[in-house]
N, C-alpha and C positions, 0 to 999 in steps of 0.2 A: 503493501499499500503507500502510496506517493504522500510524503507530508509537503503542504506548501509552504514557503518560508515567506511571513508577511513583518516585516522588519517594524511597521507602525504598531505592532502587537507587543512589543518587546518591551522590558522593563526597561529604565535608564541603565543599569548595571551590563544588560546582556547587550544593549546597543552598543555600550563601550565595547564589551568582549569580541562584537559581529566588525567593529571597526577596526580593532585590531587584528582579528582575522583577516579582514579584506587586505589590510596591509602588509600582513605576512604572506598571503597568496600574493598579492602583485611581485614581492621580493622575488618568488619564486617562478613566476609565471614564464614560461618559454624555456625553462629547463628540461631535461629529458630524464625521464624515468630512472636512468641509471645516474644522473647526478642527485636528483630528490633522493633516492635511496642512500646515496653515498653521505649526504647531509644528515639524515636521520639517524645513521651508523655514528656518522661523526658526535653528535648531540648526546646518543644514547650511551656512547663508551666515553663520552667526556664526564660523566655524570655515575658511572657504574651503573648504568640501568635504572635508577631510581625515578628518574622524572619519565620515563619512557617505557611502560610495562606493556605487556599486551593487553591488559584491562583498560590501561587509560588509552590507548591504541582504537579500542573498539568504542570507548566512550565518546572518543573523539569524532571516530566517522559518523557515528550516530547523529554528531551535532553540526557537522558540517555538510551533511550528504544532501540534504534539501536544498542546498545552496551551490551543488556542483552539476557541472554539465555531465553526460553519460562518460562521455571519455575521460573525465576529470574523476570521476568515481571508479573508473576502471583502473586508471594507472593507481590510484589512491590504495584500493582493493590488494591489485597486484603486489603494491609495496609494502601495506601491512601483512600480506602474507607471507611474503619473504620473512619479514622480521620474525612474526609470530613463528614460523618454521624454525627459523634459525633460535628462539626462545626456547623453543620446546627440545631442541637437541642439547642445549647448554644448561637445563635444567630451571629456567626462570618462567615465573607464571605472572 
């Protein structure tokens, strides 16, 4: 079931988060899937996996999915799938 994203229904805090997300998305616009994956790996490795856990990745995907195009969703799912697969091999949850 597709959820529609209505910016006007957001709380002020959610609007702030949406603007930050948009700014972050613009930073990575045009990057290849490989480049995006490498950046996520760099972030994840820099903090020992404390901030980018599989559960947080799934929650992030649910939050941003309504704002993404089908192609963006495909790329995100591919990247998150790779990260989750690596986490399952390393024993992280």
